[in-house]
N, C-alpha and C positions, 0 to 999 in steps of 0.2 A: 043328501050329500053336502058336505061342508067344504069350503075352500081351505087350502093350507094357509098358514100365516103369511107366507110369501105372496100368494095370490091375493089375499085380502089387503095387504099393505101396498101392493103395486097396482091394484085395480083402478084407483083414480087416474094414475098416469097412463095406464094402458087404454083406458076408456076415452080419454080426451085427445092427447097427441103423443102417441108412443115414440115418435121420432124426435120430439123436442128434448132439449137438455134436461136430464133429471138429476144427475150428480156432476158437478164441475169441481175438479180437485186441483188445488195449488199446493206446492211445496216451495215456500219462498227461500229455503236454504239451497235448493238445487235449480230453481227456475222452472220446475216441472209444471205443466198444465195439461190436464186430461179432462175431456168432456165426454160424458156417456149419456146416451138417451135411455129411455126405459127399455127399449128393444135390446140395446147393446148390453146393458146391465143384466138383463134376464138371460142373455146368451152366456154371459160369464157365470151366472148363478146355475144355469143348466150344466155347464161343464163341471162345476164344483159338485153338484148333486150326482152326476154320473160318476165322478171320481170317487166319492165316498161310498157310493153303492157298489161300484164294480171293482175297484181296487182294494178298498178296505172292508167290503162286505157288510157295511152297516145296515141294520134294520131300523124301521121306524121305532122311535123311543130310545135309541142309543144316545148316550150322554157324551157330548163333545166339548172339550175345553178350548175356548178361543181367546188367546192372549195376543191380541193385535191392536195397534193404535187406530185412531180415526183415519180412515184411508178408503179410497174407492174399492180397493181389492178386499178390504174387510167387509164392506157392504155386500160385495158379490159372494164372499164366503158365507156370510150369515144367511143371505137369501137362499143360497144353494143348500145349506144345511137344513133350513126350515122346509124347503121344498122336499127334501129327502125324509122329512119327519123326525129329524134329530132334536134333542134337547140341548140347548147351548148353555154353558156356564162361562162367564167372563173372568174366571179365576182358576188357579191350579186345582185339580180335582183328582185324587188318587183313584177314584172309581170311574173315570172317563175311559171310554173305549178308544178315543182318538183325541189328539191335541193338534191345533193349528197355531203356529206361533212364529216369531222371528228369532234369530240367533241371540238377540239381546235377552230374551226370556226363556231360552231353551233349557237352562238348568232347572227351571221351575217344573218342567214336565218330562225331564230326561228319563225318569223311571217308568213311564208308560210304555206299553208294548208298541203302540203306533203313534208316530209323530210326523207331521208334515210341516216343513219350514218355508216361510215366504221370504223372498228377498225384497219384495215391494218395489222392485226395480221397474222403472217406466218402460224399459225395452224388453222386459221378461227374462233378464239374465238370471241364471241359477245362483244359488248360494254356493260359494266355493268351500271345499274341504268339509263337507258334511260328514258327521260320524256314520259309520256303517249301520245300515238298517233304517236310516232316517230318510224320509221321502222329500224330494225337492218339489214343492208345489208347482212352481212355474214350468218345470220340465214335464211333470206328470199331467197337469190339467189341460195342457194345450192339445193333447191327442184325443180328448174326449169330445163327444158331440155337443153342439150348442142348442140342442132341443131336449126337453125332458117332459115326460108325462107323469105328474105326481099322482099318488094314490089319494083318494078322498081322506081328509083329516077329521078326526074327532075334535070338537071344540074344547074337550077336556083333556086332550093329549098334552103332555109336558112339552114346553117350548123354550122357556128362558128361566133357568135357575129356579126351578120349582113352580113357576107360574105356567098355567096352561095357555093354549092358543087364545081362548076367549078372554082371559085376564090380560094377556099381553096386548091384544088388540084394543081392549077397553082402556088400558093404561096409556097407549099411544094416542088414542082419540082424546082422552082427558088432558094429556099434556099439550096436544095441539090446541085445544080450547083455551087452556091456561095461558099459552103463549100467543093466543089470538092469531093462529095460523089459519089461512084459508086457501082454497084452491087457486093456483096461479101465483102464489107468493114465491119470491126468490129469497131464500134464507141464507144469510152469510153467517158462518159459524167457525170459530177458532177453538172450540171446546173439544176435549178428548172424550173417548167412550170408555172410561176406565172401570165403570161398574154398571149394574143393571139400570139404575135411574138415569145415568148419563147417556147410556145407549138409547133408552126410550126417548129422552128429551132431544138428543142430538141427531138421531137418524130415523127412528120409527115414527115420531110425531110428524115431521115434515112429509114423510111418505103417506101416512094415513090421511093427512089433510089435503093431499093432492098438490102440495108445494114441491118446489125443487130446491136442491141444496148446493150452495157454494161453500165448499169445505176448504179451509186454509190451515195448513200446518206450518210450524216454524214461521209464524207471521211476521212480515215486515210491517210494523205498525204505521210507518210513514206512507205505505202504499195502499193501505186498506180503503181509504176514502176514494182513491182513484179506481180501485178495483170494484168497489161497490157501485160506483156510477157506471162503469163499463159493463158490469154484469146485470145492471138493472135490478139491484137488490131492493127488496121492500121491507125485509125484517132482518134483525141481527140478534145473535145470541153469543 
């Protein structure tokens, strides 16, 4: 039996201190700060996995387009999809069975049969005036259970834009070594996750290394030094 990509990526945090901060998210444009432990992030991942399985009927191997920015909710979505055995593509894909996106990129996936839109609102507010037939993620995901029992995954199952579970995990570990990330690091990042390599470097590598992530969007450059000190940051990217 092989672990899913989600289980493999989160194993270091779950084995050491699952209640410690794993992803700390800042949006300097809104003043938002959200801190999630491994347990809390996995609860959100479980809700997402239950959503895509029970509401969208996705089977393992389904291809899902994820057009979302670097954000804690994006991390939860990705981990949930991989827990459900889906293959993620971070680009518009006419062959995808489902897309998760924001309204800013809705037109890129509007032709798909199934689309869920995220508001990324800190208080879980829904997206207003959604087109008919489009799912509001925040409204739908909250009713699903925060526990999920995944099926064993094949290491050769597709996981990320043509790369299998084994390849993605190897790429994450190679990136962590290249960035000199080690267990216990606090990694401050202002980078987006716009393609596969950026996603591996920005999210998967810290998780695979057993590091935690301080993710800042719309960064106030004048505040970064103060924030790095407050969050006990040990690495930056």
